[in-house]
C-alpha positions as CSV (number, residue, x, y, z in Angstrom):
1,M,133.8,91.6,67.5
2,A,132.3,91.1,70.8
3,F,128.8,92.8,72.1
4,R,129.7,92.8,76.1
5,Y,129.2,95.7,79.2
6,L,130.4,96.2,82.3
7,S,128.0,97.7,85.0
8,A,128.8,99.7,88.2
9,G,127.0,101.4,91.1
10,E,124.5,100.6,93.8
11,S,121.0,101.6,94.7
12,H,122.0,104.2,97.2
13,G,125.0,105.4,95.2
14,P,124.5,108.7,92.9
15,S,124.4,107.0,89.8
16,L,124.8,103.4,87.9
17,T,127.4,103.5,85.1
18,V,127.4,101.4,81.9
19,I,130.3,100.7,79.6
20,V,129.3,98.8,76.4
21,E,131.8,97.7,73.8
22,G,131.6,95.9,70.5
23,V,128.7,98.0,69.1
24,P,129.6,98.5,65.3
25,A,130.0,101.9,64.0
26,G,127.0,103.9,62.2
27,L,123.8,102.7,64.1
28,P,121.3,105.5,64.7
29,L,120.9,105.7,68.7
30,D,119.9,108.2,71.2
31,E,118.7,108.5,74.8
32,A,114.9,108.4,73.9
33,A,115.4,104.6,72.3
34,L,117.0,103.7,75.8
35,A,113.9,105.6,77.7
36,A,111.3,103.6,75.9
37,D,112.6,100.1,77.6
38,L,113.4,101.8,80.8
39,A,110.0,102.8,80.9
40,R,108.5,99.2,80.2
41,R,110.6,98.0,83.5
42,Q,108.6,100.8,85.7
43,L,105.4,99.2,84.8
44,K,103.1,100.2,88.4
45,A,101.3,96.6,88.7
46,G,103.2,95.0,91.9
47,A,105.6,97.7,92.2
48,G,106.9,99.0,95.4
49,G,107.9,102.4,96.9
50,R,111.2,102.9,94.6
51,M,108.7,103.4,91.5
52,E,107.9,106.4,93.1
53,I,110.9,107.8,93.6
54,E,113.0,106.6,90.3
55,T,112.2,107.8,86.9
56,D,115.0,106.2,85.2
57,R,116.7,108.0,82.4
58,A,119.9,107.2,80.6
59,T,122.4,109.6,79.6
60,I,125.1,108.7,76.9
61,T,128.1,110.4,77.6
62,A,130.4,108.3,74.9
63,G,130.5,106.4,71.9
64,V,128.0,108.1,70.0
65,M,128.5,111.3,67.8
66,G,125.3,113.1,66.1
67,G,123.0,110.3,67.1
68,V,124.8,107.7,65.7
69,T,127.5,105.1,67.2
70,T,131.4,105.8,66.5
71,G,132.3,102.1,67.0
72,A,133.6,103.2,70.1
73,P,132.7,102.0,73.6
74,I,129.4,103.5,74.9
75,A,129.1,105.1,78.4
76,L,125.8,105.3,80.0
77,S,124.9,107.0,83.3
78,I,121.6,106.6,85.1
79,P,121.2,108.6,88.1
80,N,119.9,107.4,91.3
81,R,117.3,110.1,92.6
82,D,116.8,108.4,96.1
83,H,120.6,109.2,96.5
84,A,119.9,112.9,97.4
85,A,117.7,111.5,100.3
86,W,120.4,109.8,102.0
87,Q,123.4,112.0,100.8
88,G,125.4,113.4,104.1
89,K,123.2,111.3,106.4
90,A,124.5,108.4,108.8
91,I,122.8,105.2,106.9
92,P,121.5,102.3,110.0
93,A,123.5,99.2,109.7
94,Y,121.4,96.5,108.6
95,T,122.4,93.2,110.3
96,V,119.4,90.9,110.1
97,A,120.1,88.5,107.1
98,R,117.1,88.2,105.0
99,P,116.4,84.6,103.8
100,G,116.4,84.3,100.2
101,H,118.6,87.3,99.6
102,A,122.4,87.2,99.1
103,D,122.7,88.8,102.5
104,L,124.2,85.9,104.9
105,A,126.2,84.2,101.9
106,A,127.9,87.3,100.8
107,C,128.5,88.2,104.6
108,V,130.5,85.2,105.1
109,K,132.2,85.4,102.0
110,Y,133.6,88.9,102.2
111,G,133.4,89.3,105.8
112,F,131.0,92.0,105.9
113,D,129.3,92.8,109.3
114,D,126.8,95.1,107.7
115,I,124.6,93.8,105.2
116,R,124.3,96.9,103.2
117,R,127.8,95.9,101.9
118,S,126.0,93.4,99.6
119,L,122.3,94.4,99.4
120,E,122.7,97.4,97.9
121,R,124.7,95.9,94.7
122,S,123.0,92.7,94.8
123,S,119.6,94.7,94.8
124,A,117.3,94.3,91.3
125,R,118.3,98.0,91.2
126,E,121.1,97.0,88.6
127,T,118.8,95.6,86.5
128,A,118.4,99.2,85.0
129,C,121.7,98.9,83.4
130,R,120.8,95.6,81.6
131,V,117.8,97.2,80.3
132,A,119.7,100.4,79.1
133,V,122.5,97.9,77.4
134,G,119.2,95.6,75.8
135,A,117.7,98.8,74.4
136,I,121.0,99.3,72.3
137,A,120.8,95.6,71.6
138,R,117.5,96.1,70.3
139,A,118.5,98.7,68.2
140,F,121.0,97.3,66.8
141,L,119.2,93.7,66.0
142,G,115.9,95.6,64.5
143,H,118.0,96.6,61.9
144,F,118.2,92.8,61.0
145,G,114.6,92.4,61.4
146,I,115.0,90.6,64.9
147,R,112.3,91.4,67.3
148,A,111.7,90.6,70.9
149,S,108.5,90.6,73.3
150,S,107.1,88.7,76.4
151,Y,104.6,88.3,79.0
152,V,103.5,87.0,82.2
153,A,102.0,83.7,81.6
154,A,101.3,82.7,85.0
155,L,101.6,85.0,88.3
156,G,101.1,83.6,91.9
157,A,98.8,81.1,92.0
158,V,97.2,82.0,89.3
159,P,97.7,79.0,86.7
160,E,98.8,79.6,82.9
161,A,95.9,80.0,80.8
162,S,95.3,77.5,77.7
163,G,94.3,78.3,74.0
164,I,95.9,81.7,73.8
165,A,98.0,82.0,70.6
166,L,101.5,83.2,71.1
167,E,100.8,86.4,69.0
168,E,97.7,87.1,70.8
169,A,99.2,87.0,74.0
170,L,102.4,89.0,73.0
171,A,100.4,91.9,71.5
172,F,97.8,91.7,74.5
173,A,100.8,92.2,77.0
174,E,102.1,95.4,75.5
175,R,99.1,97.5,76.5
176,S,98.6,95.7,80.0
177,P,99.7,97.0,83.2
178,A,100.9,93.6,84.1
179,R,101.7,92.2,80.9
180,A,99.5,89.8,81.1
181,P,98.6,87.5,77.7
182,S,94.6,88.5,78.0
183,Q,92.0,90.6,80.0
184,A,90.8,87.6,81.8
185,Q,94.4,87.0,83.1
186,E,95.2,90.7,83.9
187,D,91.9,90.6,86.1
188,A,93.4,87.7,88.1
189,Y,96.8,88.9,88.2
190,A,94.9,92.5,89.9
191,N,93.5,90.6,92.3
192,A,96.2,88.3,93.5
193,I,98.6,91.1,93.7
194,H,96.2,93.0,95.7
195,L,95.4,89.7,98.1
196,A,99.4,89.5,98.7
197,R,99.6,93.1,99.2
198,T,97.1,92.6,102.0
199,R,98.7,89.7,103.2
200,G,102.5,91.3,103.6
201,E,103.4,88.9,101.0
202,T,105.0,88.7,97.7
203,L,104.4,86.9,94.6
204,G,106.3,84.9,91.8
205,G,105.5,84.2,88.2
206,V,106.5,82.6,84.9
207,I,107.7,85.1,82.1
208,V,107.5,83.9,78.6
209,A,109.6,85.9,75.8
210,A,109.9,85.2,72.2
211,V,112.1,86.4,69.5
212,T,111.5,86.6,65.7
213,G,113.4,87.3,62.6
214,L,116.4,85.1,63.7
215,P,118.8,83.7,61.0
216,I,119.9,80.0,61.2
217,G,122.9,79.0,62.7
218,L,123.6,81.7,65.6
219,G,125.7,79.7,68.4
220,S,127.3,76.4,67.5
221,Y,127.6,72.9,68.7
222,V,131.3,72.6,68.2
223,T,132.5,73.6,72.3
224,P,129.9,73.9,75.1
225,D,130.5,77.4,75.6
226,R,129.4,78.6,72.3
227,R,126.0,76.5,72.8
228,L,123.5,79.3,72.5
229,D,120.8,77.4,74.7
230,A,123.4,77.4,77.5
231,R,124.6,81.2,76.8
232,L,121.1,82.2,77.2
233,G,120.2,79.9,79.9
234,A,122.8,81.6,82.3
235,A,122.0,85.2,81.2
236,V,118.5,84.6,82.2
237,L,119.3,82.7,85.4
238,S,121.6,85.9,86.0
239,V,118.6,88.1,86.8
240,N,117.6,88.4,90.2
241,A,115.2,85.8,91.7
242,I,115.0,84.0,88.4
243,K,115.6,80.0,89.3
244,G,114.2,78.1,86.4
245,V,114.6,78.5,82.8
246,A,113.4,76.5,80.0
247,F,113.2,76.5,76.0
248,A,109.6,76.1,74.9
249,D,107.5,73.5,76.5
250,A,110.9,71.7,77.8
251,F,109.4,70.0,80.9
252,A,106.3,69.0,79.3
253,N,108.6,67.7,76.4
254,A,110.5,65.5,78.7
255,T,107.1,63.5,78.9
256,L,106.5,62.7,75.7
257,D,107.7,60.1,73.3
258,G,110.9,61.0,71.0
259,S,108.6,61.2,68.3
260,A,106.1,63.0,69.7
261,C,108.3,66.1,71.0
262,H,110.5,67.1,67.8
263,D,109.9,69.5,64.8
264,P,109.5,67.0,61.7
265,I,111.6,68.6,58.7
266,A,109.4,68.9,55.3
267,V,110.8,69.4,51.5
268,D,108.5,70.2,49.2
269,A,109.1,69.2,45.0
270,A,111.3,72.4,44.6
271,G,113.6,71.3,47.1
272,A,112.4,74.1,50.0
273,I,112.8,73.1,53.4
274,S,110.0,73.8,56.4
275,R,109.3,72.9,59.9
276,P,105.5,73.0,60.8
277,T,106.2,73.0,64.6
278,D,108.5,74.7,66.9
279,R,108.3,72.5,70.0
280,A,112.2,73.2,70.1
281,G,111.8,76.8,71.1
282,G,114.0,77.7,68.0
283,L,117.3,75.9,69.2
284,E,118.6,72.5,68.2
285,G,122.2,71.9,68.8
286,G,122.9,74.8,70.4
287,M,122.0,76.7,67.4
288,T,119.0,78.9,66.2
289,T,116.7,77.2,63.7
290,G,115.2,80.2,62.3
291,Q,112.1,79.7,64.1
292,P,110.6,82.1,67.0
293,L,113.1,81.7,69.9
294,I,110.7,81.1,72.9
295,V,112.3,81.4,76.4
296,R,110.3,80.8,79.6
297,A,111.5,82.0,83.2
298,A,110.2,81.2,86.3
299,M,110.6,83.9,88.9
300,K,110.4,83.5,92.9
301,P,108.8,85.5,95.0
302,I,110.9,88.2,96.3
303,P,112.7,87.8,100.0
304,T,112.1,91.1,101.2
305,T,108.2,90.6,102.8
306,L,106.1,92.5,104.9
307,T,105.3,89.4,107.0
308,P,108.6,88.9,109.3
309,Q,110.7,85.7,108.5
310,P,112.8,84.3,111.2
311,S,116.4,84.8,111.2
312,V,119.7,86.0,113.1
313,D,121.1,89.5,114.0
314,L,124.7,89.1,112.8
315,A,125.4,92.0,115.5
316,T,124.2,90.5,118.4
317,H,124.3,86.8,117.3
318,A,120.6,86.5,118.7
319,P,117.6,84.8,116.7
320,A,115.5,87.7,115.2
321,R,112.9,88.7,112.9
322,T,113.6,90.3,109.4
323,A,112.5,94.1,109.3
324,Y,110.6,95.3,106.2
325,E,112.0,98.6,104.1
326,R,110.4,98.6,101.0
327,S,110.0,96.0,98.2
328,D,107.6,95.2,95.3
329,T,104.8,93.0,96.0
330,C,105.5,91.4,92.7
331,P,108.2,92.5,90.2
332,V,107.2,89.8,87.4
333,P,105.6,92.0,85.4
334,R,108.6,94.7,85.5
335,A,111.0,91.5,85.4
336,C,109.5,91.0,81.4
337,V,111.9,93.4,79.9
338,V,115.1,92.4,81.9
339,I,114.5,88.9,80.4
340,E,114.1,90.4,77.0
341,S,117.0,92.7,77.1
342,V,119.4,89.8,78.6
343,I,118.1,87.5,75.8
344,L,119.0,90.4,73.2
345,I,122.2,91.1,74.5
346,E,123.3,87.8,74.2
347,L,121.4,87.5,70.8
348,A,123.3,90.4,69.6
349,A,127.3,89.1,70.8
350,A,126.1,86.0,69.1
351,L,125.1,88.1,65.7
352,C,128.1,89.7,66.0
353,E,130.3,86.7,65.9
354,K,128.6,85.4,63.1
355,L,129.0,88.5,60.8
356,G,131.9,90.1,61.9
357,G,132.4,93.6,60.6
358,D,133.0,97.5,62.2
359,S,130.0,98.9,61.1
360,L,126.6,98.5,60.6
361,G,126.6,98.9,56.8
362,E,129.1,95.8,56.5
363,M,127.0,93.6,59.1
364,L,124.0,94.3,56.7
365,A,125.5,93.2,54.0
366,R,127.2,90.1,55.2
367,H,123.5,89.0,56.9
368,A,122.0,89.6,53.7
369,V,122.9,86.2,52.5
370,L,122.6,84.1,55.5
371,P,119.6,81.7,55.3
372,T,116.4,82.1,57.3
373,A,113.8,79.8,58.1
374,G,111.7,79.2,54.7
375,Q,114.1,80.3,52.5
376,I,116.6,77.3,52.6
377,R,116.4,74.4,50.0
378,L,118.3,71.6,48.7
379,S,120.6,72.7,45.9
380,P,121.7,70.6,43.2
381,E,124.9,69.5,45.0
382,P,123.8,67.6,47.8
383,K,125.9,69.0,50.5
384,V,125.0,72.7,49.9
385,F,121.9,74.4,51.5
386,W,121.5,77.9,50.3
387,P,118.5,80.6,49.9
């Protein structure tokens, strides 16, 4: 069984449409569950004008009956409230390509003479679809004790703070307008966003996402496309403006000796196996280890800046400066839930592959015998590991 989705729609169209297949029957699901994550995507810190227009709400139009999934494809619709302001009006052509956006490459690739033909689809508006699907994945994985959260580790020139425990950072972020890991970081982020806005600039940052409750052995090493770190890396890098991904402190680990960067394996007198550290970020050999999955994502400053940038007018062929319409000053806090969502979608697919089955009850029964971290032990037969 596959857990996958297809989205359609543009930022100036009437709505975004999503089809999700592979969701088992019997999963309790309603629109309120989707609304919670869509609201998290609309944090105000660093947000631009569109957040004053859209209050996202996904409507379930198929695949759910009586608040429970049927096993059929699920259809969702998310309206674009901004569409009404443009309906029936001539939309002016946009011909000055923005450095750092899809504009120029898309016009060359598809033969467009109006950048709007690509910018409406390539904009981050489409991430509302991913968050809605991620909410379905979150509801599904929650029945197996799998949870995800995230925080902004660094923002603009504000460096990452040291000495903050992961659990503490994630807990503080849930009540922080900028998804900061501490009050000191929250204050620094707010100041950085304010200064960037006054200068007509945009800011990027680093996001840390963590997933707990994973069983051992999701993913595989047998072929490259089944390695879970490769799949997760691709999913995270597919998010707008994400230019780097790492598992745990991968770049710092690259500077260490081999004996210092791996996670020791301990066994007690009863044969129980444990891992005292999680330097691998919950993945070894393309598979989950049962420890927390830690993903770090680097987000560049978005290219729509109030400060004009040098470019060319594709209509006149003359040098030009970019024109500002609207954008976020810093979308990093809002991107946290997008990163969580794409990770959850990939994990839901991996769990479906691992368990098989057509209904939630069938999958829960199969999950009950999967080994998790802290449960595996050496059995009397040397080649067998089991709870």
